[in-house]
All heavy atoms as TSV, in Angstrom:
chain	resi	resn	atom	element	x	y	z
A	1	MET	N	N	-5.069	20.928	-20.081
A	1	MET	CA	C	-4.059	21.044	-21.077
A	1	MET	C	C	-2.699	20.949	-20.237
A	1	MET	O	O	-2.442	21.701	-19.326
A	1	MET	CB	C	-4.094	22.293	-21.867
A	1	MET	CG	C	-3.092	22.404	-22.901
A	1	MET	SD	S	-3.525	22.503	-24.660
A	1	MET	CE	C	-5.246	22.659	-24.727
A	2	GLU	N	N	-1.896	20.049	-20.702
A	2	GLU	CA	C	-0.553	19.816	-20.058
A	2	GLU	C	C	0.516	20.531	-20.810
A	2	GLU	O	O	0.573	20.537	-22.040
A	2	GLU	CB	C	-0.238	18.310	-20.068
A	2	GLU	CG	C	1.083	18.023	-19.388
A	2	GLU	CD	C	1.407	16.504	-19.359
A	2	GLU	OE1	O	0.938	15.816	-20.277
A	2	GLU	OE2	O	2.099	16.058	-18.443
A	3	ARG	N	N	1.451	21.180	-20.121
A	3	ARG	CA	C	2.574	21.838	-20.728
A	3	ARG	C	C	3.864	21.028	-20.534
A	3	ARG	O	O	4.066	20.562	-19.418
A	3	ARG	CB	C	2.717	23.232	-20.023
A	3	ARG	CG	C	3.790	24.044	-20.607
A	3	ARG	CD	C	3.902	25.315	-19.865
A	3	ARG	NE	N	5.268	25.831	-19.900
A	3	ARG	CZ	C	5.630	26.991	-19.474
A	3	ARG	NH1	N	4.824	27.796	-18.971
A	3	ARG	NH2	N	6.890	27.329	-19.607
A	4	VAL	N	N	4.562	20.758	-21.597
A	4	VAL	CA	C	5.778	20.069	-21.556
A	4	VAL	C	C	6.933	20.802	-22.264
A	4	VAL	O	O	6.585	21.616	-23.111
A	4	VAL	CB	C	5.665	18.612	-22.104
A	4	VAL	CG1	C	4.675	17.766	-21.404
A	4	VAL	CG2	C	5.422	18.609	-23.615
A	5	ILE	N	N	8.171	20.486	-21.919
A	5	ILE	CA	C	9.289	21.120	-22.609
A	5	ILE	C	C	10.168	20.025	-23.211
A	5	ILE	O	O	10.505	19.001	-22.532
A	5	ILE	CB	C	10.155	21.908	-21.537
A	5	ILE	CG1	C	9.299	23.035	-20.985
A	5	ILE	CG2	C	11.393	22.466	-22.327
A	5	ILE	CD1	C	9.908	23.747	-19.775
A	6	VAL	N	N	10.553	20.166	-24.426
A	6	VAL	CA	C	11.351	19.201	-25.120
A	6	VAL	C	C	12.771	19.301	-24.565
A	6	VAL	O	O	13.420	20.335	-24.679
A	6	VAL	CB	C	11.355	19.364	-26.691
A	6	VAL	CG1	C	12.204	18.366	-27.299
A	6	VAL	CG2	C	9.983	19.310	-27.213
A	7	ASP	N	N	13.218	18.169	-23.944
A	7	ASP	CA	C	14.587	18.141	-23.352
A	7	ASP	C	C	15.600	17.700	-24.423
A	7	ASP	O	O	16.631	18.387	-24.535
A	7	ASP	CB	C	14.574	17.149	-22.113
A	7	ASP	CG	C	15.877	17.145	-21.419
A	7	ASP	OD1	O	16.296	18.204	-20.873
A	7	ASP	OD2	O	16.627	16.113	-21.537
A	8	ARG	N	N	15.290	16.684	-25.081
A	8	ARG	CA	C	16.279	16.175	-26.136
A	8	ARG	C	C	15.601	15.151	-27.018
A	8	ARG	O	O	14.482	14.701	-26.755
A	8	ARG	CB	C	17.464	15.513	-25.473
A	8	ARG	CG	C	17.137	14.261	-24.642
A	8	ARG	CD	C	18.335	13.711	-23.863
A	8	ARG	NE	N	18.014	12.568	-23.092
A	8	ARG	CZ	C	17.375	12.529	-21.884
A	8	ARG	NH1	N	17.140	13.684	-21.353
A	8	ARG	NH2	N	17.173	11.379	-21.281
A	9	PHE	N	N	16.274	14.819	-28.121
A	9	PHE	CA	C	15.775	13.783	-29.022
A	9	PHE	C	C	16.802	12.622	-28.954
A	9	PHE	O	O	18.040	12.749	-28.899
A	9	PHE	CB	C	15.786	14.295	-30.442
A	9	PHE	CG	C	14.748	15.372	-30.630
A	9	PHE	CD1	C	15.032	16.709	-30.684
A	9	PHE	CD2	C	13.373	14.987	-30.734
A	9	PHE	CE1	C	14.095	17.666	-30.861
A	9	PHE	CE2	C	12.378	15.938	-30.900
A	9	PHE	CZ	C	12.749	17.302	-30.956
A	10	GLU	N	N	16.255	11.460	-28.993
A	10	GLU	CA	C	17.063	10.191	-29.008
A	10	GLU	C	C	16.499	9.360	-30.123
A	10	GLU	O	O	15.567	8.571	-29.992
A	10	GLU	CB	C	16.981	9.457	-27.719
A	10	GLU	CG	C	17.618	10.268	-26.521
A	10	GLU	CD	C	17.495	9.515	-25.217
A	10	GLU	OE1	O	16.974	8.440	-25.113
A	10	GLU	OE2	O	18.162	10.149	-24.282
A	11	GLY	N	N	17.057	9.566	-31.372
A	11	GLY	CA	C	16.484	8.898	-32.524
A	11	GLY	C	C	15.103	9.325	-32.844
A	11	GLY	O	O	14.740	10.495	-32.927
A	12	SER	N	N	14.161	8.342	-32.830
A	12	SER	CA	C	12.773	8.600	-33.114
A	12	SER	C	C	11.912	8.989	-31.905
A	12	SER	O	O	10.729	9.135	-32.010
A	12	SER	CB	C	12.163	7.410	-33.873
A	12	SER	OG	O	12.153	6.282	-32.996
A	13	ILE	N	N	12.645	9.177	-30.816
A	13	ILE	CA	C	11.917	9.492	-29.543
A	13	ILE	C	C	12.351	10.901	-29.076
A	13	ILE	O	O	13.494	11.302	-29.208
A	13	ILE	CB	C	12.333	8.468	-28.381
A	13	ILE	CG1	C	11.908	7.088	-28.819
A	13	ILE	CG2	C	11.781	8.882	-27.063
A	13	ILE	CD1	C	10.386	6.915	-28.930
A	14	ALA	N	N	11.353	11.641	-28.556
A	14	ALA	CA	C	11.617	12.934	-27.929
A	14	ALA	C	C	11.456	12.718	-26.435
A	14	ALA	O	O	10.467	12.069	-26.018
A	14	ALA	CB	C	10.603	13.938	-28.387
A	15	VAL	N	N	12.371	13.206	-25.678
A	15	VAL	CA	C	12.259	13.073	-24.161
A	15	VAL	C	C	11.800	14.461	-23.749
A	15	VAL	O	O	12.397	15.500	-24.041
A	15	VAL	CB	C	13.639	12.771	-23.542
A	15	VAL	CG1	C	13.513	12.722	-22.019
A	15	VAL	CG2	C	14.199	11.462	-24.154
A	16	VAL	N	N	10.609	14.507	-23.096
A	16	VAL	CA	C	10.058	15.778	-22.700
A	16	VAL	C	C	9.915	15.821	-21.174
A	16	VAL	O	O	9.779	14.779	-20.504
A	16	VAL	CB	C	8.652	15.976	-23.284
A	16	VAL	CG1	C	8.708	15.997	-24.808
A	16	VAL	CG2	C	7.621	14.975	-22.835
A	17	GLU	N	N	10.120	17.000	-20.603
A	17	GLU	CA	C	9.906	17.210	-19.166
A	17	GLU	C	C	8.416	17.568	-18.980
A	17	GLU	O	O	7.918	18.583	-19.491
A	17	GLU	CB	C	10.832	18.316	-18.648
A	17	GLU	CG	C	10.658	18.465	-17.138
A	17	GLU	CD	C	11.589	19.514	-16.631
A	17	GLU	OE1	O	12.542	19.992	-17.251
A	17	GLU	OE2	O	11.360	19.976	-15.432
A	18	ALA	N	N	7.767	16.850	-18.202
A	18	ALA	CA	C	6.366	17.044	-17.961
A	18	ALA	C	C	6.018	17.709	-16.635
A	18	ALA	O	O	4.938	17.644	-16.147
A	18	ALA	CB	C	5.608	15.740	-18.033
A	19	GLY	N	N	7.014	18.349	-16.063
A	19	GLY	CA	C	6.827	19.049	-14.792
A	19	GLY	C	C	7.401	18.384	-13.668
A	19	GLY	O	O	7.458	17.150	-13.586
A	20	LEU	N	N	7.896	19.172	-12.688
A	20	LEU	CA	C	8.559	18.628	-11.446
A	20	LEU	C	C	9.644	17.559	-11.758
A	20	LEU	O	O	9.797	16.600	-11.024
A	20	LEU	CB	C	7.521	18.057	-10.567
A	20	LEU	CG	C	6.432	19.052	-10.082
A	20	LEU	CD1	C	5.343	18.259	-9.233
A	20	LEU	CD2	C	7.007	20.151	-9.268
A	21	GLY	N	N	10.334	17.773	-12.909
A	21	GLY	CA	C	11.402	16.876	-13.313
A	21	GLY	C	C	10.961	15.479	-13.835
A	21	GLY	O	O	11.768	14.646	-14.018
A	22	ARG	N	N	9.658	15.290	-14.018
A	22	ARG	CA	C	9.222	14.035	-14.577
A	22	ARG	C	C	9.492	13.967	-16.117
A	22	ARG	O	O	9.032	14.921	-16.812
A	22	ARG	CB	C	7.664	13.905	-14.386
A	22	ARG	CG	C	7.202	13.720	-12.967
A	22	ARG	CD	C	5.769	13.359	-12.851
A	22	ARG	NE	N	4.972	13.893	-13.994
A	22	ARG	CZ	C	4.178	14.955	-13.922
A	22	ARG	NH1	N	4.036	15.609	-12.828
A	22	ARG	NH2	N	3.479	15.312	-15.009
A	23	MET	N	N	10.189	12.979	-16.537
A	23	MET	CA	C	10.530	12.877	-17.939
A	23	MET	C	C	9.689	11.803	-18.562
A	23	MET	O	O	9.299	10.797	-17.917
A	23	MET	CB	C	12.030	12.471	-18.017
A	23	MET	CG	C	13.020	13.500	-17.325
A	23	MET	SD	S	12.736	15.125	-17.859
A	23	MET	CE	C	13.929	15.257	-19.202
A	24	ARG	N	N	9.344	12.035	-19.823
A	24	ARG	CA	C	8.511	11.089	-20.581
A	24	ARG	C	C	9.021	10.960	-22.004
A	24	ARG	O	O	9.442	11.912	-22.626
A	24	ARG	CB	C	7.067	11.628	-20.483
A	24	ARG	CG	C	6.086	10.695	-21.170
A	24	ARG	CD	C	4.634	11.058	-20.937
A	24	ARG	NE	N	4.344	12.405	-21.373
A	24	ARG	CZ	C	3.587	13.269	-20.777
A	24	ARG	NH1	N	3.051	13.016	-19.640
A	24	ARG	NH2	N	3.368	14.494	-21.327
A	25	ASN	N	N	8.882	9.776	-22.549
A	25	ASN	CA	C	9.316	9.535	-23.905
A	25	ASN	C	C	8.044	9.663	-24.827
A	25	ASN	O	O	7.036	9.102	-24.519
A	25	ASN	CB	C	9.872	8.108	-24.127
A	25	ASN	CG	C	11.192	7.994	-23.405
A	25	ASN	OD1	O	11.932	8.931	-23.137
A	25	ASN	ND2	N	11.557	6.766	-23.021
A	26	VAL	N	N	8.243	10.420	-25.889
A	26	VAL	CA	C	7.158	10.608	-26.778
A	26	VAL	C	C	7.693	10.329	-28.246
A	26	VAL	O	O	8.720	10.848	-28.584
A	26	VAL	CB	C	6.654	12.040	-26.786
A	26	VAL	CG1	C	5.564	12.410	-27.814
A	26	VAL	CG2	C	6.219	12.463	-25.395
A	27	PRO	N	N	6.913	9.585	-29.019
A	27	PRO	CA	C	7.337	9.331	-30.414
A	27	PRO	C	C	7.470	10.688	-31.146
A	27	PRO	O	O	6.521	11.490	-31.064
A	27	PRO	CB	C	6.231	8.464	-30.985
A	27	PRO	CG	C	5.587	7.830	-29.795
A	27	PRO	CD	C	5.696	8.814	-28.677
A	28	ARG	N	N	8.607	10.884	-31.747
A	28	ARG	CA	C	8.842	12.172	-32.432
A	28	ARG	C	C	7.810	12.448	-33.466
A	28	ARG	O	O	7.469	13.627	-33.666
A	28	ARG	CB	C	10.264	12.042	-33.119
A	28	ARG	CG	C	10.827	13.375	-33.501
A	28	ARG	CD	C	12.213	13.192	-33.949
A	28	ARG	NE	N	12.861	14.476	-34.163
A	28	ARG	CZ	C	14.162	14.665	-34.176
A	28	ARG	NH1	N	14.960	13.611	-34.119
A	28	ARG	NH2	N	14.688	15.872	-34.316
A	29	ALA	N	N	7.225	11.458	-34.087
A	29	ALA	CA	C	6.220	11.607	-35.135
A	29	ALA	C	C	4.951	12.294	-34.605
A	29	ALA	O	O	4.176	12.838	-35.337
A	29	ALA	CB	C	5.844	10.252	-35.763
A	30	GLN	N	N	4.761	12.238	-33.234
A	30	GLN	CA	C	3.513	12.852	-32.660
A	30	GLN	C	C	3.733	14.363	-32.479
A	30	GLN	O	O	2.734	15.046	-32.087
A	30	GLN	CB	C	3.223	12.150	-31.314
A	30	GLN	CG	C	2.701	10.780	-31.478
A	30	GLN	CD	C	2.322	10.200	-30.102
A	30	GLN	OE1	O	2.413	10.859	-29.039
A	30	GLN	NE2	N	1.908	8.994	-30.162
A	31	LEU	N	N	4.939	14.884	-32.538
A	31	LEU	CA	C	5.216	16.259	-32.345
A	31	LEU	C	C	4.988	17.054	-33.637
A	31	LEU	O	O	5.120	16.579	-34.742
A	31	LEU	CB	C	6.616	16.427	-31.827
A	31	LEU	CG	C	7.018	15.667	-30.529
A	31	LEU	CD1	C	8.427	15.989	-30.139
A	31	LEU	CD2	C	6.022	15.990	-29.413
A	32	PRO	N	N	4.699	18.413	-33.457
A	32	PRO	CA	C	4.628	19.235	-34.652
A	32	PRO	C	C	5.873	19.226	-35.440
A	32	PRO	O	O	6.971	19.148	-34.907
A	32	PRO	CB	C	4.271	20.603	-34.046
A	32	PRO	CG	C	3.940	20.372	-32.627
A	32	PRO	CD	C	4.540	19.146	-32.248
A	33	PRO	N	N	5.773	19.411	-36.771
A	33	PRO	CA	C	6.948	19.443	-37.599
A	33	PRO	C	C	7.853	20.663	-37.173
A	33	PRO	O	O	7.313	21.710	-36.829
A	33	PRO	CB	C	6.404	19.744	-39.012
A	33	PRO	CG	C	4.982	19.197	-38.973
A	33	PRO	CD	C	4.494	19.446	-37.511
A	34	GLY	N	N	9.101	20.474	-37.158
A	34	GLY	CA	C	10.018	21.584	-36.788
A	34	GLY	C	C	10.268	21.668	-35.307
A	34	GLY	O	O	10.933	22.630	-34.913
A	35	THR	N	N	9.744	20.790	-34.545
A	35	THR	CA	C	9.961	20.850	-33.056
A	35	THR	C	C	11.445	20.697	-32.744
A	35	THR	O	O	12.117	19.888	-33.293
A	35	THR	CB	C	9.111	19.767	-32.344
A	35	THR	OG1	O	7.744	20.011	-32.569
A	35	THR	CG2	C	9.375	19.861	-30.841
A	36	ARG	N	N	11.982	21.572	-31.808
A	36	ARG	CA	C	13.352	21.501	-31.465
A	36	ARG	C	C	13.498	21.379	-29.972
A	36	ARG	O	O	12.543	21.678	-29.163
A	36	ARG	CB	C	13.968	22.880	-31.949
A	36	ARG	CG	C	13.934	23.043	-33.419
A	36	ARG	CD	C	14.599	24.278	-33.949
A	36	ARG	NE	N	14.774	25.313	-32.971
A	36	ARG	CZ	C	15.307	26.469	-33.228
A	36	ARG	NH1	N	15.728	26.754	-34.384
A	36	ARG	NH2	N	15.407	27.436	-32.294
A	37	GLU	N	N	14.714	21.130	-29.567
A	37	GLU	CA	C	14.953	21.065	-28.132
A	37	GLU	C	C	14.661	22.393	-27.468
A	37	GLU	O	O	15.028	23.481	-28.086
A	37	GLU	CB	C	16.448	20.660	-27.854
A	37	GLU	CG	C	16.765	19.222	-28.319
A	37	GLU	CD	C	18.247	18.892	-28.125
A	37	GLU	OE1	O	19.014	19.792	-27.736
A	37	GLU	OE2	O	18.636	17.763	-28.409
A	38	GLY	N	N	14.065	22.395	-26.344
A	38	GLY	CA	C	13.722	23.663	-25.642
A	38	GLY	C	C	12.385	24.168	-25.967
A	38	GLY	O	O	11.858	25.089	-25.221
A	39	ASP	N	N	11.730	23.628	-27.002
A	39	ASP	CA	C	10.394	24.084	-27.297
A	39	ASP	C	C	9.376	23.751	-26.181
A	39	ASP	O	O	9.483	22.739	-25.615
A	39	ASP	CB	C	9.878	23.485	-28.620
A	39	ASP	CG	C	10.505	24.132	-29.835
A	39	ASP	OD1	O	11.189	25.145	-29.703
A	39	ASP	OD2	O	10.280	23.651	-30.958
A	40	VAL	N	N	8.448	24.733	-26.020
A	40	VAL	CA	C	7.307	24.483	-25.060
A	40	VAL	C	C	6.168	23.923	-25.819
A	40	VAL	O	O	5.805	24.600	-26.831
A	40	VAL	CB	C	6.969	25.716	-24.276
A	40	VAL	CG1	C	5.818	25.449	-23.304
A	40	VAL	CG2	C	8.231	26.230	-23.506
A	41	LEU	N	N	5.642	22.786	-25.451
A	41	LEU	CA	C	4.465	22.227	-26.149
A	41	LEU	C	C	3.273	22.108	-25.190
A	41	LEU	O	O	3.412	21.931	-24.016
A	41	LEU	CB	C	4.823	20.822	-26.728
A	41	LEU	CG	C	6.047	20.753	-27.550
A	41	LEU	CD1	C	6.399	19.236	-27.924
A	41	LEU	CD2	C	5.879	21.561	-28.847
A	42	LEU	N	N	2.118	22.197	-25.795
A	42	LEU	CA	C	0.865	21.938	-25.060
A	42	LEU	C	C	0.273	20.597	-25.537
A	42	LEU	O	O	0.231	20.410	-26.756
A	42	LEU	CB	C	-0.115	23.098	-25.237
A	42	LEU	CG	C	0.337	24.471	-24.766
A	42	LEU	CD1	C	-0.664	25.561	-25.184
A	42	LEU	CD2	C	0.552	24.473	-23.292
A	43	PHE	N	N	-0.124	19.811	-24.624
A	43	PHE	CA	C	-0.684	18.514	-24.926
A	43	PHE	C	C	-2.148	18.402	-24.437
A	43	PHE	O	O	-2.393	18.647	-23.205
A	43	PHE	CB	C	0.142	17.385	-24.293
A	43	PHE	CG	C	-0.332	15.974	-24.601
A	43	PHE	CD1	C	-0.469	15.557	-25.905
A	43	PHE	CD2	C	-0.743	15.154	-23.552
A	43	PHE	CE1	C	-0.833	14.200	-26.121
A	43	PHE	CE2	C	-1.152	13.858	-23.833
A	43	PHE	CZ	C	-1.186	13.398	-25.089
A	44	ASP	N	N	-3.094	18.161	-25.297
A	44	ASP	CA	C	-4.507	18.140	-24.899
A	44	ASP	C	C	-5.037	16.790	-24.605
A	44	ASP	O	O	-6.279	16.517	-24.495
A	44	ASP	CB	C	-5.416	18.872	-25.942
A	44	ASP	CG	C	-5.421	18.140	-27.313
A	44	ASP	OD1	O	-4.847	16.991	-27.427
A	44	ASP	OD2	O	-5.934	18.748	-28.280
A	45	GLY	N	N	-4.122	15.761	-24.511
A	45	GLY	CA	C	-4.554	14.437	-24.353
A	45	GLY	C	C	-4.504	13.600	-25.605
A	45	GLY	O	O	-4.515	12.409	-25.561
A	46	ARG	N	N	-4.451	14.320	-26.737
A	46	ARG	CA	C	-4.427	13.637	-28.057
A	46	ARG	C	C	-3.252	14.157	-28.883
A	46	ARG	O	O	-2.624	13.384	-29.571
A	46	ARG	CB	C	-5.739	13.798	-28.839
A	46	ARG	CG	C	-6.887	13.168	-28.217
A	46	ARG	CD	C	-8.139	13.440	-29.016
A	46	ARG	NE	N	-8.084	14.729	-29.708
A	46	ARG	CZ	C	-8.662	14.993	-30.853
A	46	ARG	NH1	N	-9.402	14.125	-31.475
A	46	ARG	NH2	N	-8.566	16.164	-31.444
A	47	THR	N	N	-3.086	15.435	-28.940
A	47	THR	CA	C	-2.077	16.023	-29.849
A	47	THR	C	C	-1.251	17.063	-29.116
A	47	THR	O	O	-1.689	17.640	-28.112
A	47	THR	CB	C	-2.751	16.707	-31.061
A	47	THR	OG1	O	-3.626	17.752	-30.636
A	47	THR	CG2	C	-3.537	15.753	-31.897
A	48	TYR	N	N	-0.061	17.275	-29.684
A	48	TYR	CA	C	0.866	18.270	-29.140
A	48	TYR	C	C	0.843	19.514	-30.113
A	48	TYR	O	O	0.746	19.295	-31.322
A	48	TYR	CB	C	2.314	17.725	-29.088
A	48	TYR	CG	C	2.513	16.692	-28.016
A	48	TYR	CD1	C	2.325	15.365	-28.309
A	48	TYR	CD2	C	2.980	17.032	-26.798
A	48	TYR	CE1	C	2.456	14.384	-27.319
A	48	TYR	CE2	C	3.142	16.118	-25.757
A	48	TYR	CZ	C	2.879	14.757	-26.121
A	48	TYR	OH	O	3.088	13.842	-25.038
A	49	ARG	N	N	0.911	20.651	-29.556
A	49	ARG	CA	C	1.081	21.811	-30.401
A	49	ARG	C	C	2.039	22.779	-29.719
A	49	ARG	O	O	2.170	22.839	-28.480
A	49	ARG	CB	C	-0.276	22.455	-30.651
A	49	ARG	CG	C	-0.915	23.157	-29.480
A	49	ARG	CD	C	-2.280	23.858	-29.973
A	49	ARG	NE	N	-2.991	24.251	-28.803
A	49	ARG	CZ	C	-2.836	25.420	-28.160
A	49	ARG	NH1	N	-1.906	26.285	-28.557
A	49	ARG	NH2	N	-3.565	25.715	-27.099
A	50	LYS	N	N	2.836	23.497	-30.525
A	50	LYS	CA	C	3.843	24.364	-30.005
A	50	LYS	C	C	3.204	25.610	-29.382
A	50	LYS	O	O	2.349	26.173	-30.030
A	50	LYS	CB	C	4.842	24.763	-31.108
A	50	LYS	CG	C	5.966	25.602	-30.625
A	50	LYS	CD	C	6.984	25.811	-31.749
A	50	LYS	CE	C	8.126	26.675	-31.278
A	50	LYS	NZ	N	9.160	26.861	-32.325
A	51	ASP	N	N	3.679	26.047	-28.213
A	51	ASP	CA	C	3.307	27.290	-27.606
A	51	ASP	C	C	4.369	28.291	-27.910
A	51	ASP	O	O	5.355	28.352	-27.221
A	51	ASP	CB	C	3.081	27.052	-26.084
A	51	ASP	CG	C	2.645	28.290	-25.383
A	51	ASP	OD1	O	2.797	29.369	-25.887
A	51	ASP	OD2	O	2.030	28.110	-24.277
A	52	ALA	N	N	4.166	28.981	-29.027
A	52	ALA	CA	C	5.237	29.935	-29.517
A	52	ALA	C	C	5.556	31.018	-28.516
A	52	ALA	O	O	6.723	31.327	-28.288
A	52	ALA	CB	C	4.810	30.460	-30.888
A	53	ALA	N	N	4.565	31.528	-27.844
A	53	ALA	CA	C	4.816	32.633	-26.856
A	53	ALA	C	C	5.663	32.095	-25.708
A	53	ALA	O	O	6.615	32.777	-25.348
A	53	ALA	CB	C	3.547	33.194	-26.373
A	54	ALA	N	N	5.289	30.932	-25.131
A	54	ALA	CA	C	6.064	30.386	-24.046
A	54	ALA	C	C	7.436	29.996	-24.445
A	54	ALA	O	O	8.388	30.125	-23.652
A	54	ALA	CB	C	5.280	29.228	-23.412
A	55	THR	N	N	7.638	29.451	-25.621
A	55	THR	CA	C	8.879	29.079	-26.130
A	55	THR	C	C	9.786	30.296	-26.249
A	55	THR	O	O	10.998	30.342	-25.833
A	55	THR	CB	C	8.789	28.385	-27.524
A	55	THR	OG1	O	8.076	27.157	-27.334
A	55	THR	CG2	C	10.172	28.059	-28.092
A	56	GLY	N	N	9.233	31.435	-26.770
A	56	GLY	CA	C	9.960	32.635	-26.920
A	56	GLY	C	C	10.440	33.252	-25.543
A	56	GLY	O	O	11.609	33.611	-25.375
A	57	GLU	N	N	9.495	33.228	-24.639
A	57	GLU	CA	C	9.801	33.658	-23.299
A	57	GLU	C	C	10.888	32.816	-22.542
A	57	GLU	O	O	11.770	33.323	-21.966
A	57	GLU	CB	C	8.520	33.616	-22.358
A	57	GLU	CG	C	7.525	34.644	-22.780
A	57	GLU	CD	C	6.178	34.474	-22.058
A	57	GLU	OE1	O	6.076	33.756	-21.070
A	57	GLU	OE2	O	5.201	35.126	-22.503
A	58	ARG	N	N	10.742	31.496	-22.796
A	58	ARG	CA	C	11.735	30.569	-22.160
A	58	ARG	C	C	13.193	30.842	-22.843
A	58	ARG	O	O	14.190	30.863	-22.145
A	58	ARG	CB	C	11.331	29.161	-22.368
A	58	ARG	CG	C	12.242	28.151	-21.721
A	58	ARG	CD	C	11.672	26.679	-21.832
A	58	ARG	NE	N	12.575	25.847	-21.117
A	58	ARG	CZ	C	13.712	25.287	-21.536
A	58	ARG	NH1	N	14.164	25.751	-22.712
A	58	ARG	NH2	N	14.433	24.463	-20.804
A	59	ALA	N	N	13.200	31.017	-24.185
A	59	ALA	CA	C	14.461	31.291	-24.817
A	59	ALA	C	C	15.060	32.632	-24.329
A	59	ALA	O	O	16.346	32.635	-24.074
A	59	ALA	CB	C	14.265	31.299	-26.359
A	60	ALA	N	N	14.280	33.621	-24.159
A	60	ALA	CA	C	14.785	34.887	-23.632
A	60	ALA	C	C	15.353	34.786	-22.252
A	60	ALA	O	O	16.365	35.320	-21.946
A	60	ALA	CB	C	13.652	35.992	-23.672
A	61	THR	N	N	14.629	33.983	-21.376
A	61	THR	CA	C	15.122	33.794	-20.034
A	61	THR	C	C	16.465	33.005	-20.030
A	61	THR	O	O	17.377	33.413	-19.290
A	61	THR	CB	C	14.085	32.969	-19.218
A	61	THR	OG1	O	12.911	33.747	-19.156
A	61	THR	CG2	C	14.578	32.662	-17.851
A	62	MET	N	N	16.558	31.981	-20.856
A	62	MET	CA	C	17.818	31.259	-20.923
A	62	MET	C	C	18.930	32.124	-21.484
A	62	MET	O	O	20.070	32.029	-20.918
A	62	MET	CB	C	17.634	30.013	-21.849
A	62	MET	CG	C	16.581	28.991	-21.347
A	62	MET	SD	S	16.786	28.482	-19.610
A	62	MET	CE	C	18.169	27.368	-19.814
A	63	ARG	N	N	18.714	33.007	-22.496
A	63	ARG	CA	C	19.757	33.847	-22.961
A	63	ARG	C	C	20.178	34.876	-21.821
A	63	ARG	O	O	21.353	35.101	-21.689
A	63	ARG	CB	C	19.249	34.671	-24.187
A	63	ARG	CG	C	19.247	33.925	-25.502
A	63	ARG	CD	C	18.991	34.752	-26.715
A	63	ARG	NE	N	17.783	35.504	-26.606
A	63	ARG	CZ	C	16.642	35.047	-27.045
A	63	ARG	NH1	N	16.557	33.762	-27.566
A	63	ARG	NH2	N	15.501	35.683	-26.938
A	64	SER	N	N	19.251	35.364	-21.083
A	64	SER	CA	C	19.562	36.249	-20.008
A	64	SER	C	C	20.455	35.619	-18.971
A	64	SER	O	O	21.384	36.165	-18.433
A	64	SER	CB	C	18.274	36.810	-19.390
A	64	SER	OG	O	18.483	37.560	-18.298
A	65	ARG	N	N	20.075	34.399	-18.582
A	65	ARG	CA	C	20.869	33.676	-17.636
A	65	ARG	C	C	22.256	33.385	-18.133
A	65	ARG	O	O	23.222	33.561	-17.361
A	65	ARG	CB	C	20.138	32.335	-17.268
A	65	ARG	CG	C	18.986	32.527	-16.421
A	65	ARG	CD	C	18.290	31.146	-16.128
A	65	ARG	NE	N	17.018	31.357	-15.382
A	65	ARG	CZ	C	16.228	30.394	-15.210
A	65	ARG	NH1	N	16.444	29.167	-15.636
A	65	ARG	NH2	N	15.064	30.662	-14.489
A	66	THR	N	N	22.356	33.038	-19.345
A	66	THR	CA	C	23.744	32.754	-19.988
A	66	THR	C	C	24.543	34.039	-19.926
A	66	THR	O	O	25.741	34.066	-19.615
A	66	THR	CB	C	23.516	32.198	-21.376
A	66	THR	OG1	O	22.803	31.004	-21.364
A	66	THR	CG2	C	24.947	31.965	-22.007
A	67	HIS	N	N	23.879	35.150	-20.290
A	67	HIS	CA	C	24.621	36.415	-20.325
A	67	HIS	C	C	25.122	36.773	-18.941
A	67	HIS	O	O	26.205	37.192	-18.718
A	67	HIS	CB	C	23.782	37.569	-20.872
A	67	HIS	CG	C	24.405	38.848	-20.933
A	67	HIS	ND1	N	25.435	39.120	-21.842
A	67	HIS	CD2	C	24.220	39.951	-20.186
A	67	HIS	CE1	C	25.794	40.347	-21.698
A	67	HIS	NE2	N	25.179	40.860	-20.670
A	68	ARG	N	N	24.273	36.612	-17.911
A	68	ARG	CA	C	24.713	36.927	-16.564
A	68	ARG	C	C	25.806	36.054	-16.048
A	68	ARG	O	O	26.746	36.502	-15.407
A	68	ARG	CB	C	23.523	36.831	-15.540
A	68	ARG	CG	C	22.538	38.009	-15.647
A	68	ARG	CD	C	21.637	37.970	-14.415
A	68	ARG	NE	N	21.050	36.656	-14.103
A	68	ARG	CZ	C	19.853	36.324	-14.403
A	68	ARG	NH1	N	19.048	37.120	-15.056
A	68	ARG	NH2	N	19.446	35.083	-14.044
A	69	LEU	N	N	25.759	34.724	-16.411
A	69	LEU	CA	C	26.800	33.805	-15.997
A	69	LEU	C	C	28.106	33.986	-16.663
A	69	LEU	O	O	29.165	33.932	-16.116
A	69	LEU	CB	C	26.252	32.364	-16.156
A	69	LEU	CG	C	25.191	31.906	-15.177
A	69	LEU	CD1	C	24.696	30.518	-15.656
A	69	LEU	CD2	C	25.801	31.796	-13.832
A	70	PHE	N	N	28.036	34.195	-18.025
A	70	PHE	CA	C	29.251	34.166	-18.814
A	70	PHE	C	C	29.662	35.527	-19.441
A	70	PHE	O	O	30.603	35.595	-20.150
A	70	PHE	CB	C	29.152	33.098	-19.931
A	70	PHE	CG	C	28.959	31.727	-19.367
A	70	PHE	CD1	C	27.688	31.108	-19.454
A	70	PHE	CD2	C	29.949	31.016	-18.719
A	70	PHE	CE1	C	27.461	29.853	-19.023
A	70	PHE	CE2	C	29.779	29.748	-18.188
A	70	PHE	CZ	C	28.494	29.178	-18.337
A	71	GLY	N	N	28.713	36.494	-19.331
A	71	GLY	CA	C	28.964	37.804	-19.967
A	71	GLY	C	C	28.942	37.765	-21.431
A	71	GLY	O	O	29.605	38.636	-22.035
A	72	GLU	N	N	28.282	36.860	-22.008
A	72	GLU	CA	C	28.199	36.781	-23.469
A	72	GLU	C	C	27.057	37.466	-23.981
A	72	GLU	O	O	26.032	37.619	-23.489
A	72	GLU	CB	C	28.186	35.265	-23.889
A	72	GLU	CG	C	29.468	34.549	-23.493
A	72	GLU	CD	C	29.330	33.068	-23.791
A	72	GLU	OE1	O	28.309	32.567	-24.279
A	72	GLU	OE2	O	30.333	32.343	-23.525
C-alpha cells in the first residue's frame, strides 16, 4: 500500500507527493469525495482512500510548527 499526500489541485488534476519529493498527477475523479489539500491517502494499486488518522496527525504537526514559528 502506497501512502501519498495531496499537495494541490489544478483543475481536474490532483498533484500528490508520493514520497521523497516525487510528485504525480492523479485525476481528481479517482480520489475520495471531499479530498482536500494536505490529506493523506492510501493507494492499493487500484483505488485511493483517505487515512483519517494520518491526516489528523499531519494537521496537528503542521499547526504545531506554525505556532512555534509565528506564535499563532
